[in-house]
C-alpha positions in Angstrom: -88.4 58.9 -45.3 -89.1 61.8 -47.6 -91.2 64.7 -46.4 -93.2 67.0 -48.6 -94.5 70.5 -48.4 -98.3 70.1 -49.0 -100.5 73.2 -49.4 -103.8 71.4 -50.0 -105.5 68.0 -49.8 -109.1 67.5 -50.9 -111.6 65.3 -52.7 -113.3 66.5 -55.8 -114.3 65.6 -59.3 -111.3 65.4 -61.6 -111.5 68.1 -64.2 -108.8 67.0 -66.7 -106.9 64.0 -68.0 -108.1 60.5 -68.6 -110.1 60.3 -65.5 -112.0 63.7 -65.9 -115.4 63.4 -64.4 -114.4 60.8 -61.9 -113.9 61.3 -58.1 -110.3 61.9 -57.1 -108.3 62.7 -54.1 -105.9 65.6 -54.7 -102.5 66.3 -53.1 -101.2 69.7 -54.0 -97.5 70.4 -53.5 -95.9 73.7 -52.8 -93.9 75.5 -55.5 -93.4 75.7 -59.3 -90.5 76.4 -61.6 -92.6 78.3 -64.1 -94.5 81.6 -64.0 -97.3 81.3 -66.5 -99.2 84.4 -67.4 -102.6 82.7 -66.7 -101.6 80.6 -63.6 -104.7 79.7 -61.6 -102.8 78.4 -58.6 -100.2 81.2 -58.1 -101.0 81.3 -54.4 -99.5 77.7 -54.1 -96.2 78.8 -55.6 -95.5 81.8 -53.3 -92.6 81.5 -50.9 -94.9 82.4 -48.0 -97.7 80.0 -48.9 -99.0 78.1 -46.0 -98.2 74.4 -46.1 -97.8 71.3 -43.8 -95.1 68.8 -43.9 -96.4 65.3 -44.8 -94.4 62.1 -45.1 -95.1 59.6 -47.8 -96.8 57.5 -45.1 -98.9 60.5 -44.1 -100.0 61.0 -47.7 -100.8 57.3 -48.2 -102.8 57.2 -45.0 -104.7 60.3 -46.0 -105.6 58.8 -49.4 -106.7 55.5 -47.7 -108.9 57.4 -45.3 -110.8 59.1 -48.1 -111.7 55.7 -49.7 -111.1 57.2 -53.2 -109.2 55.1 -55.6 -108.1 57.9 -58.1 -105.1 59.9 -56.7 -104.0 63.2 -58.4 -100.6 64.7 -57.5 -100.6 68.3 -58.5 -99.0 71.7 -57.8 -97.2 73.8 -58.6 -95.0 71.2 -60.1 -95.0 67.9 -58.1 -92.1 66.3 -60.0 -89.7 68.9 -58.6 -90.1 67.6 -55.1 -87.3 65.5 -53.7 -88.4 61.9 -52.9 -91.3 61.9 -55.4 -90.1 58.6 -56.8 -90.3 57.1 -53.3 -93.9 58.5 -52.8 -94.9 57.1 -56.2 -93.6 53.7 -55.3 -95.6 53.7 -52.1 -98.9 54.8 -53.7 -98.5 52.6 -56.8 -97.6 49.6 -54.6 -101.2 49.6 -53.6 -103.0 47.9 -56.5 -106.3 49.5 -55.6 -105.0 53.0 -56.3 -104.7 54.7 -59.7 -102.1 57.6 -59.6 -102.1 60.5 -62.0 -99.5 63.3 -62.0 -100.3 66.8 -63.3 -97.1 68.1 -64.7 -96.2 71.3 -66.5 -94.1 70.0 -69.3 -90.8 71.4 -68.1 -89.5 68.4 -66.1 -87.9 65.3 -67.6 -90.4 62.4 -67.2 -87.8 59.7 -67.8 -87.2 58.7 -64.1 -90.9 58.5 -63.4 -92.0 56.9 -66.6 -89.4 54.1 -66.0 -90.7 53.1 -62.5 -91.6 49.5 -62.2 -95.2 50.5 -61.9 -95.9 53.6 -63.9 -98.2 56.5 -63.0 -100.3 58.2 -65.7 -99.3 61.8 -66.7 -101.4 64.7 -67.6 -98.7 66.9 -69.1 -99.2 70.5 -70.1 -97.5 72.0 -73.1 -97.1 75.6 -72.4 -97.7 77.7 -75.6 -96.5 81.2 -76.4 -99.4 82.8 -74.6 -98.1 81.4 -71.3 -94.7 83.1 -71.8 -93.1 79.7 -70.9 -92.9 77.7 -74.2 -89.1 77.9 -74.2 -89.0 75.9 -71.0 -90.9 72.9 -72.5 -89.1 69.5 -72.8 -90.4 68.1 -76.0 -88.5 64.8 -75.5 -91.2 64.0 -73.0 -93.6 63.4 -75.8 -91.7 60.2 -76.7 -92.4 58.8 -73.2 -96.2 59.2 -73.3 -98.6 56.3 -73.9 -102.3 55.7 -74.3 -102.7 56.1 -70.5 -101.5 59.7 -70.6 -102.8 63.1 -71.7 -101.2 66.1 -73.3 -103.1 69.3 -72.4 -102.8 72.6 -74.5 -104.0 75.6 -72.6 -104.9 78.1 -75.4 -105.6 81.8 -75.2 -105.7 82.8 -78.9 -105.7 81.6 -82.5 -101.9 81.5 -82.6 -101.8 79.1 -79.6 -104.3 76.9 -81.5 -102.3 76.8 -84.6 -99.1 76.1 -82.7 -100.9 73.2 -81.0 -101.8 71.7 -84.3 -98.3 72.0 -85.5 -96.9 70.2 -82.4 -99.5 67.5 -82.6 -98.5 66.8 -86.2 -94.7 67.0 -85.6 -94.8 64.7 -82.6 -97.5 62.4 -84.0 -99.4 62.8 -80.8 -102.6 61.4 -82.2 -101.0 58.1 -82.5 -99.5 58.1 -79.0 -101.8 59.7 -76.4 -104.9 61.6 -75.6 -105.0 65.4 -76.4 -107.1 67.9 -74.5 -107.6 71.6 -75.1 -108.4 74.1 -72.4 -109.2 77.8 -72.7 -107.5 80.6 -70.9 -110.6 82.1 -69.3 -111.3 85.6 -70.5 -108.9 85.3 -73.4 -110.7 82.9 -75.8 -114.2 81.6 -76.1 -114.5 77.8 -75.9 -116.6 78.0 -79.1 -113.5 79.3 -80.9 -111.5 76.2 -79.8 -114.4 73.9 -80.9 -114.6 75.6 -84.3 -110.8 75.2 -84.7 -110.9 71.5 -83.9 -113.8 71.0 -86.4 -111.6 72.7 -89.0 
């Protein structure tokens, strides 16, 4: 049975994706393969971050104990963890649970999108302002459905314009939900709203 390095478990209101505003139980896994300039969970990616080992059964039992139906697997980058497919099968095997994965856009979604019961994805696309755009796997866009979300974290006008270009090239409006989020301190939310109105 797979075991996972988990840095945090908690219940909160979901802040992004299709279930934003709904109660969710969060499982945050240790580690990430990216180093975004604006990372807000850098502490969870440090090699000396405190974690506890949890098996898929431990995670499932914790989720059940909370009584919350929405499950968000996050990080770091949860899809890099060995055994994640097995954990997903365990969680998704419970028809009362709805499982969402927050993923950074650099990991191939194919093995997880093709599971017998599929989770939903909230997938970032890292723009130039992150310093990580060259790590993005654009082929993931073809795997997204109406149950998923693409999130663009934008820090300036160039990021906004690049987002619009990608949305058009990948025909994302026809495929999935699209969310924009500001890099706090770099761009005012009003600027994003005005750009979207344009």
